[in-house]
C-alpha positions as CSV (number, residue, x, y, z in Angstrom):
1,X,-1.1,3.2,0.6
2,X,0.0,2.8,4.1
3,X,2.0,5.7,5.6
4,X,4.5,4.3,8.1
5,X,4.4,6.0,11.6
6,X,6.9,4.7,14.0
7,X,4.8,6.5,16.9
8,X,1.8,4.2,16.4
9,X,3.3,0.6,15.9
10,X,2.1,-0.4,19.5
11,X,4.8,-2.8,20.0
12,X,4.6,-4.1,16.8
13,X,8.0,-4.2,14.1
14,X,7.5,-1.9,10.9
15,X,8.2,-5.4,8.9
16,X,4.6,-6.7,11.0
17,X,2.8,-4.1,10.4
18,X,3.4,-3.7,6.7
19,X,2.9,-7.3,5.9
20,X,-0.4,-7.7,7.5
21,X,-1.4,-4.4,5.8
22,X,-0.8,-5.9,2.6
23,X,-2.0,-9.2,3.4
24,X,-5.8,-7.0,3.8
25,X,-5.2,-5.2,0.5
26,X,-2.6,-2.5,0.8
27,X,-0.8,-2.2,-2.4
28,X,1.4,0.5,-1.9
29,X,3.6,1.3,1.3
30,X,5.1,4.5,1.8
31,X,8.2,4.9,4.7
32,X,8.0,8.2,5.9
33,X,9.8,8.8,9.4
34,X,11.2,12.3,9.2
35,X,13.1,12.0,12.6
36,X,15.4,9.0,11.5
37,X,18.9,10.0,10.1
38,X,20.1,8.5,7.3
39,X,21.6,5.3,8.1
40,X,18.8,4.4,10.6
41,X,16.0,5.2,7.8
42,X,18.2,2.9,5.5
43,X,18.2,-0.3,7.7
44,X,14.5,0.0,8.1
45,X,13.9,0.5,4.3
46,X,15.9,-2.7,3.8
47,X,13.9,-4.2,6.1
48,X,10.8,-3.1,4.8
49,X,11.7,-3.8,1.0
50,X,12.8,-7.2,1.6
51,X,9.2,-7.9,3.2
52,X,7.2,-6.0,0.3
53,X,9.3,-7.4,-2.6
54,X,6.7,-8.6,-5.5
55,X,4.0,-8.3,-2.8
56,X,3.6,-4.6,-2.8
57,X,5.6,-1.5,-3.9
58,X,7.6,0.3,-1.8
59,X,8.3,3.8,-1.5
60,X,10.6,6.1,0.7
61,X,9.1,9.7,1.6
62,X,11.8,13.0,0.3
63,X,15.1,10.8,0.9
64,X,16.0,10.0,-2.6
65,X,19.5,8.9,-1.8
66,X,18.1,6.5,0.4
67,X,15.2,5.1,-1.9
68,X,17.9,4.6,-4.3
69,X,20.1,2.9,-1.3
70,X,17.7,0.8,-0.4
71,X,16.5,-0.3,-4.0
72,X,13.2,1.2,-3.5
73,X,10.5,1.0,-6.1
74,X,10.0,5.1,-5.7
75,X,10.4,8.1,-3.9
76,X,7.3,10.3,-2.6
77,X,8.2,14.4,-2.5
78,X,6.9,17.0,-0.3
79,X,5.7,20.0,-1.8
80,X,8.3,21.9,-1.2
81,X,11.2,19.4,-2.1
82,X,13.3,18.8,-4.7
83,X,12.5,19.4,-8.1
84,X,10.6,16.5,-10.2
85,X,13.1,16.6,-13.1
86,X,16.2,16.7,-10.9
87,X,15.1,13.8,-9.0
88,X,14.0,11.8,-12.0
89,X,17.4,12.7,-13.7
90,X,18.7,10.8,-10.5
91,X,16.6,8.2,-10.0
92,X,15.7,7.5,-14.1
93,X,12.5,6.6,-15.7
94,X,11.8,3.4,-13.8
95,X,11.3,4.8,-10.6
96,X,8.2,6.1,-9.2
97,X,7.8,9.2,-8.6
98,X,5.3,10.9,-6.0
99,X,4.8,14.2,-5.1
100,X,2.3,15.5,-2.3
101,X,0.3,18.4,-2.8
102,X,-2.2,21.2,-1.4
103,X,-3.2,23.4,-4.5
104,X,-4.6,23.0,-7.6
105,X,-1.4,24.9,-8.5
106,X,1.1,22.6,-6.7
107,X,-0.8,19.5,-8.5
108,X,-0.6,21.1,-12.1
109,X,3.1,22.1,-11.3
110,X,4.3,18.7,-10.4
111,X,2.6,17.0,-13.2
112,X,4.6,19.0,-15.3
113,X,8.1,18.1,-13.7
114,X,7.2,14.6,-14.0
115,X,5.7,13.0,-11.1
116,X,3.5,9.9,-11.8
117,X,1.0,10.6,-9.0
118,X,-0.2,13.5,-6.5
119,X,-1.4,12.7,-3.3
120,X,-3.9,15.4,-2.0
121,X,-4.7,16.1,1.3
122,X,-5.4,16.9,4.0
123,X,-8.7,15.8,3.1
124,X,-10.1,15.6,6.2
125,X,-9.1,16.7,9.9
126,X,-6.3,14.0,11.0
127,X,-4.1,13.0,13.9
128,X,-0.9,13.4,11.8
129,X,-1.7,16.9,11.0
130,X,-3.0,18.6,14.6
131,X,-4.7,22.1,13.7
132,X,-4.5,21.7,10.0
133,X,-7.4,22.9,8.4
134,X,-8.4,20.1,6.1
135,X,-8.9,20.9,2.5
136,X,-12.2,18.9,1.8
137,X,-13.2,16.6,-1.2
138,X,-13.4,19.8,-3.7
139,X,-9.8,20.0,-4.0
140,X,-9.3,16.5,-4.8
141,X,-12.5,17.1,-7.5
142,X,-10.5,20.5,-8.2
143,X,-7.0,18.7,-8.4
144,X,-8.3,15.8,-10.5
145,X,-10.0,17.8,-12.8
146,X,-6.4,19.8,-13.6
147,X,-4.3,16.6,-14.0
148,X,-4.4,13.6,-16.0
149,X,-1.7,11.5,-13.3
150,X,-3.7,9.7,-10.8
151,X,-4.7,11.2,-7.7
152,X,-4.6,9.9,-4.1
153,X,-6.0,11.1,-1.8
154,X,-4.8,11.5,2.2
155,X,-5.6,12.3,5.5
156,X,-7.7,11.5,8.3
157,X,-10.0,8.9,5.1
158,X,-11.9,6.2,6.9
159,X,-13.4,3.1,5.4
160,X,-16.7,5.2,5.5
161,X,-15.1,8.1,4.1
162,X,-13.9,6.5,0.9
163,X,-16.7,6.5,-1.5
164,X,-17.0,9.9,-1.2
165,X,-12.8,10.9,-2.1
166,X,-13.3,8.6,-5.3
167,X,-16.4,9.9,-6.2
168,X,-14.7,13.5,-6.2
169,X,-12.1,12.0,-8.7
170,X,-9.5,10.0,-6.1
171,X,-7.8,7.1,-7.8
172,X,-6.3,5.5,-4.1
173,X,-6.2,6.4,-0.5
174,X,-3.3,6.7,1.5
175,X,-3.8,6.1,5.2
176,X,-1.9,6.2,8.8
177,X,-4.1,5.6,11.7
178,X,-7.1,4.0,9.2
179,X,-4.6,0.6,9.4
180,X,-2.1,1.6,12.5
181,X,-5.0,2.2,14.9
182,X,-6.6,-0.8,14.3
183,X,-6.0,-3.8,16.8
184,X,-6.5,-6.2,13.7
185,X,-4.7,-4.4,10.5
186,X,-5.1,-7.3,7.9
187,X,-9.1,-6.6,9.1
188,X,-9.2,-2.7,9.1
189,X,-6.8,-2.8,5.4
190,X,-9.7,-5.5,4.3
191,X,-12.2,-2.8,5.4
192,X,-10.5,-0.4,3.4
193,X,-9.8,-2.3,0.3
194,X,-13.2,-3.7,0.2
195,X,-14.5,0.1,0.6
196,X,-12.6,0.9,-2.6
197,X,-13.6,-1.8,-4.6
198,X,-17.2,-0.4,-4.2
199,X,-16.6,2.7,-4.7
200,X,-14.6,2.1,-7.8
201,X,-17.9,-0.4,-9.2
202,X,-20.3,3.0,-8.6
203,X,-17.8,5.4,-10.6
């Protein structure tokens, strides 16, 4: 999963970045732009969804209203965001609902409230959350052992670290810098995809 960050586009459009990342093997894109007002976020969501439709899943972070209005495939909730059951009533069973978690307890609660997957982190140090202490792969392992829904590891993950998080129980990864900071987005995504495929074969 690619998580968007407009501050790291380096002159490229969000649509261009998402499309190139999907060309390299990204299978889901999460629109996460917390500073945008609803109207701006909606227009960005519509543009991204038009590029991604039929190619990759498209999720909107936190804003259930924007996700519904833009026809997104799902919504990704922060750990202390809206209750999962309330969101499920709004979006229906067909919509994907993910939840960020930072503890085993939060992961278990998210699953009980109907989350389709949990995103665990930050696993390693990351520029996206400066000063935050990394949770480490042990949290990934503990969450994977405690829940039955897919576990997505996030935070400072590079191609070299993919095998470690998959071995710990992650079913997938979410990244920002590992793709957005690269000169060639497609090649960067291909490296991550290849690392994931190789790690899956070993587990």
